[in-house]
TORFI-873153 format. One record per atom (N, C-alpha, C): residue number from 1; residue in three letters; chain; atom name; x, y, z. Coordinates in pm, whole numbers. Last residue first. Example, Ala and Ser with C-alpha at 12.3 -4.5 7.8 and 13.67 -1.06 7.14 Angstrom:
// residues 2
2:SER:A:N:1285:-225:708
2:SER:A:CA:1367:-106:714
2:SER:A:C:1290:3:787
1:ALA:A:N:1319:-569:780
1:ALA:A:CA:1230:-450:780
1:ALA:A:C:1320:-330:780
// end
This chain:
// residues 89
89:ALA:A:N:176:-1220:-2327
89:ALA:A:CA:243:-1167:-2426
89:ALA:A:C:337:-1330:-2504
88:VAL:A:N:167:-1314:-2072
88:VAL:A:CA:0:-1301:-2177
88:VAL:A:C:112:-1288:-2308
87:SER:A:N:369:-1335:-1944
87:SER:A:CA:303:-1412:-1951
87:SER:A:C:236:-1445:-2049
86:SER:A:N:434:-1027:-1911
86:SER:A:CA:517:-1144:-1981
86:SER:A:C:403:-1252:-2024
85:VAL:A:N:242:-951:-1747
85:VAL:A:CA:236:-886:-1903
85:VAL:A:C:319:-980:-1968
84:GLN:A:N:274:-1076:-1527
84:GLN:A:CA:166:-1146:-1581
84:GLN:A:C:131:-1060:-1737
83:ASP:A:N:528:-979:-1425
83:ASP:A:CA:527:-1118:-1467
83:ASP:A:C:392:-1186:-1560
82:GLN:A:N:443:-751:-1401
82:GLN:A:CA:560:-749:-1533
82:GLN:A:C:569:-887:-1522
81:GLN:A:N:296:-733:-1176
81:GLN:A:CA:240:-687:-1260
81:GLN:A:C:340:-723:-1384
80:ARG:A:N:506:-865:-1025
80:ARG:A:CA:396:-981:-1059
80:ARG:A:C:332:-852:-1185
79:GLY:A:N:650:-622:-959
79:GLY:A:CA:684:-761:-1032
79:GLY:A:C:602:-858:-1062
78:ARG:A:N:499:-457:-840
78:ARG:A:CA:527:-417:-982
78:ARG:A:C:579:-560:-1069
77:ALA:A:N:406:-593:-623
77:ALA:A:CA:330:-548:-708
77:ALA:A:C:385:-512:-870
76:LYS:A:N:662:-573:-514
76:LYS:A:CA:604:-706:-506
76:LYS:A:C:529:-705:-643
75:LYS:A:N:713:-284:-474
75:LYS:A:CA:840:-358:-568
75:LYS:A:C:764:-487:-589
74:ILE:A:N:508:-224:-306
74:ILE:A:CA:490:-152:-389
74:ILE:A:C:572:-279:-549
73:LEU:A:N:608:-357:-71
73:LEU:A:CA:475:-419:-148
73:LEU:A:C:472:-391:-254
72:ASP:A:N:814:-193:-24
72:ASP:A:CA:862:-304:-51
72:ASP:A:C:723:-392:-84
71:ARG:A:N:701:17:23
71:ARG:A:CA:793:46:-72
71:ARG:A:C:819:-96:-115
70:VAL:A:N:581:-55:295
70:VAL:A:CA:504:-16:164
70:VAL:A:C:549:-25:32
69:THR:A:N:798:-75:439
69:THR:A:CA:650:-171:426
69:THR:A:C:616:-129:303
68:GLN:A:N:899:200:456
68:GLN:A:CA:947:124:379
68:GLN:A:C:912:-32:375
67:SER:A:N:629:429:352
67:SER:A:CA:692:362:439
67:SER:A:C:820:271:379
66:PRO:A:N:685:660:31
66:PRO:A:CA:600:585:115
66:PRO:A:C:687:507:218
65:GLN:A:N:554:1010:23
65:GLN:A:CA:717:949:70
65:GLN:A:C:626:787:98
64:ALA:A:N:447:1243:-270
64:ALA:A:CA:436:1139:-121
64:ALA:A:C:567:1085:-107
63:GLY:A:N:512:1367:-472
63:GLY:A:CA:548:1391:-378
63:GLY:A:C:522:1331:-295
62:VAL:A:N:321:1330:-661
62:VAL:A:CA:363:1464:-657
62:VAL:A:C:432:1498:-512
61:GLY:A:N:451:1081:-764
61:GLY:A:CA:458:1182:-852
61:GLY:A:C:439:1349:-829
60:LEU:A:N:306:953:-569
60:LEU:A:CA:459:940:-559
60:LEU:A:C:502:1041:-663
59:TRP:A:N:30:929:-661
59:TRP:A:CA:98:1004:-538
59:TRP:A:C:243:1018:-519
58:TYR:A:N:72:830:-886
58:TYR:A:CA:37:927:-903
58:TYR:A:C:72:1051:-756
57:GLU:A:N:200:562:-853
57:GLU:A:CA:225:626:-924
57:GLU:A:C:232:761:-917
56:VAL:A:N:-60:458:-686
56:VAL:A:CA:54:499:-596
56:VAL:A:C:142:583:-680
55:ARG:A:N:-248:497:-900
55:ARG:A:CA:-255:570:-776
55:ARG:A:C:-151:592:-726
54:SER:A:N:-133:292:-1036
54:SER:A:CA:-173:359:-1121
54:SER:A:C:-195:512:-984
53:LEU:A:N:-159:37:-860
53:LEU:A:CA:-42:93:-885
53:LEU:A:C:-55:252:-939
52:GLU:A:N:-270:-62:-582
52:GLU:A:CA:-354:34:-749
52:GLU:A:C:-214:125:-779
51:VAL:A:N:-227:-344:-472
51:VAL:A:CA:-214:-201:-449
51:VAL:A:C:-246:-116:-603
50:SER:A:N:-284:-635:-258
50:SER:A:CA:-329:-572:-442
50:SER:A:C:-294:-407:-389
49:PHE:A:N:-184:-938:-120
49:PHE:A:CA:-218:-774:-103
49:PHE:A:C:-275:-721:-238
48:ASP:A:N:-145:-1228:-125
48:ASP:A:CA:-264:-1183:-78
48:ASP:A:C:-266:-1021:-15
47:SER:A:N:76:-1407:-136
47:SER:A:CA:18:-1324:-284
47:SER:A:C:-123:-1229:-203
46:GLU:A:N:125:-1536:92
46:GLU:A:CA:209:-1423:66
46:GLU:A:C:148:-1310:-53
45:ARG:A:N:-186:-1637:275
45:ARG:A:CA:-55:-1644:219
45:ARG:A:C:-16:-1529:149
44:SER:A:N:-223:-1413:629
44:SER:A:CA:-291:-1496:475
44:SER:A:C:-138:-1531:416
43:ARG:A:N:-121:-1217:742
43:ARG:A:CA:-184:-1361:812
43:ARG:A:C:-252:-1458:717
42:PRO:A:N:-95:-978:621
42:PRO:A:CA:-15:-1064:637
42:PRO:A:C:-12:-1171:703
41:ASN:A:N:-289:-832:447
41:ASN:A:CA:-318:-944:510
41:ASN:A:C:-183:-1048:545
40:TYR:A:N:-366:-513:272
40:TYR:A:CA:-258:-601:283
40:TYR:A:C:-294:-664:393
39:ARG:A:N:-477:-297:-7
39:ARG:A:CA:-467:-358:141
39:ARG:A:C:-379:-451:165
38:GLY:A:N:-463:33:-169
38:GLY:A:CA:-447:-97:-126
38:GLY:A:C:-462:-172:-47
37:VAL:A:N:-551:322:-127
37:VAL:A:CA:-517:254:-297
37:VAL:A:C:-468:110:-252
36:ILE:A:N:-760:518:48
36:ILE:A:CA:-698:401:-7
36:ILE:A:C:-694:362:-140
35:GLU:A:N:-677:851:86
35:GLU:A:CA:-703:794:-22
35:GLU:A:C:-704:667:40
34:ILE:A:N:-619:1025:344
34:ILE:A:CA:-655:1082:205
34:ILE:A:C:-714:1013:111
33:PHE:A:N:-672:977:658
33:PHE:A:CA:-665:956:591
33:PHE:A:C:-702:990:462
32:ARG:A:N:-757:1017:1050
32:ARG:A:CA:-757:986:938
32:ARG:A:C:-643:982:774
31:GLY:A:N:-526:695:1156
31:GLY:A:CA:-612:876:1194
31:GLY:A:C:-715:841:1049
30:ASP:A:N:-377:489:1256
30:ASP:A:CA:-514:473:1223
30:ASP:A:C:-616:581:1205
29:ARG:A:N:-144:678:1304
29:ARG:A:CA:-118:548:1223
29:ARG:A:C:-239:531:1187
28:PRO:A:N:-224:1024:1322
28:PRO:A:CA:-173:936:1330
28:PRO:A:C:-191:785:1299
27:HIS:A:N:-60:1297:1107
27:HIS:A:CA:-226:1208:1140
27:HIS:A:C:-127:1062:1229
26:ARG:A:N:167:1396:968
26:ARG:A:CA:100:1428:1119
26:ARG:A:C:0:1346:1181
25:ARG:A:N:139:1300:728
25:ARG:A:CA:233:1194:793
25:ARG:A:C:204:1292:923
24:ASP:A:N:-172:1256:583
24:ASP:A:CA:-58:1344:593
24:ASP:A:C:57:1292:730
23:THR:A:N:-203:948:381
23:THR:A:CA:-258:1017:488
23:THR:A:C:-67:1138:527
22:VAL:A:N:-317:645:164
22:VAL:A:CA:-239:804:155
22:VAL:A:C:-249:901:317
21:VAL:A:N:-241:326:278
21:VAL:A:CA:-344:448:299
21:VAL:A:C:-280:583:240
20:VAL:A:N:-353:18:247
20:VAL:A:CA:-224:111:226
20:VAL:A:C:-355:188:225
19:ARG:A:N:-479:-177:525
19:ARG:A:CA:-497:-93:431
19:ARG:A:C:-397:-2:404
18:TYR:A:N:-449:-490:700
18:TYR:A:CA:-376:-355:683
18:TYR:A:C:-455:-272:564
17:PHE:A:N:-512:-710:955
17:PHE:A:CA:-529:-661:836
17:PHE:A:C:-465:-503:841
16:PRO:A:N:-492:-854:1259
16:PRO:A:CA:-490:-800:1149
16:PRO:A:C:-505:-797:1002
15:CYS:A:N:-535:-1091:1495
15:CYS:A:CA:-586:-1104:1376
15:CYS:A:C:-599:-991:1262
14:ASN:A:N:-523:-962:1705
14:ASN:A:CA:-422:-1118:1710
14:ASN:A:C:-495:-1134:1586
13:ARG:A:N:-809:-779:1778
13:ARG:A:CA:-699:-823:1800
13:ARG:A:C:-640:-969:1761
12:THR:A:N:-898:-747:1429
12:THR:A:CA:-932:-747:1540
12:THR:A:C:-790:-811:1618
11:GLY:A:N:-904:-459:1161
11:GLY:A:CA:-894:-623:1225
11:GLY:A:C:-905:-587:1362
10:GLU:A:N:-640:-251:1056
10:GLU:A:CA:-766:-269:1129
10:GLU:A:C:-793:-405:1131
9:ARG:A:N:-391:7:1031
9:ARG:A:CA:-409:-136:1093
9:ARG:A:C:-570:-131:1135
8:LYS:A:N:-226:123:733
8:LYS:A:CA:-332:150:834
8:LYS:A:C:-402:44:935
7:LEU:A:N:77:217:585
7:LEU:A:CA:-29:103:662
7:LEU:A:C:-91:190:741
6:ARG:A:N:134:468:367
6:ARG:A:CA:159:402:456
6:ARG:A:C:50:313:502
5:ILE:A:N:287:745:231
5:ILE:A:CA:206:664:177
5:ILE:A:C:238:544:310
4:ARG:A:N:256:1064:304
4:ARG:A:CA:320:935:340
4:ARG:A:C:219:849:262
3:VAL:A:N:299:1457:252
3:VAL:A:CA:201:1281:201
3:VAL:A:C:302:1203:271
2:ALA:A:N:291:1771:410
2:ALA:A:CA:402:1610:393
2:ALA:A:C:325:1494:369
1:MET:A:N:211:2031:334
1:MET:A:CA:174:1917:374
1:MET:A:C:258:1813:336
// end
């Protein structure tokens, strides 16, 4: 089974938001999924997304391939996590 981490579109017409899901690559974009690992709202401010990095790391470790958009979101989430750690210390 080839597993992908990608966006699943939800919301209404002209007002989409997305869930970051782990799914079999053969399933349609908005079809079945294995697990929800985050959310993303492109219409809101830039920081309106969240990703469970521990679950993403698990799925990447077992061979899941992220889409390009999800890859960029993961990079932003990791950077934000590093900023929070350095500001606390």
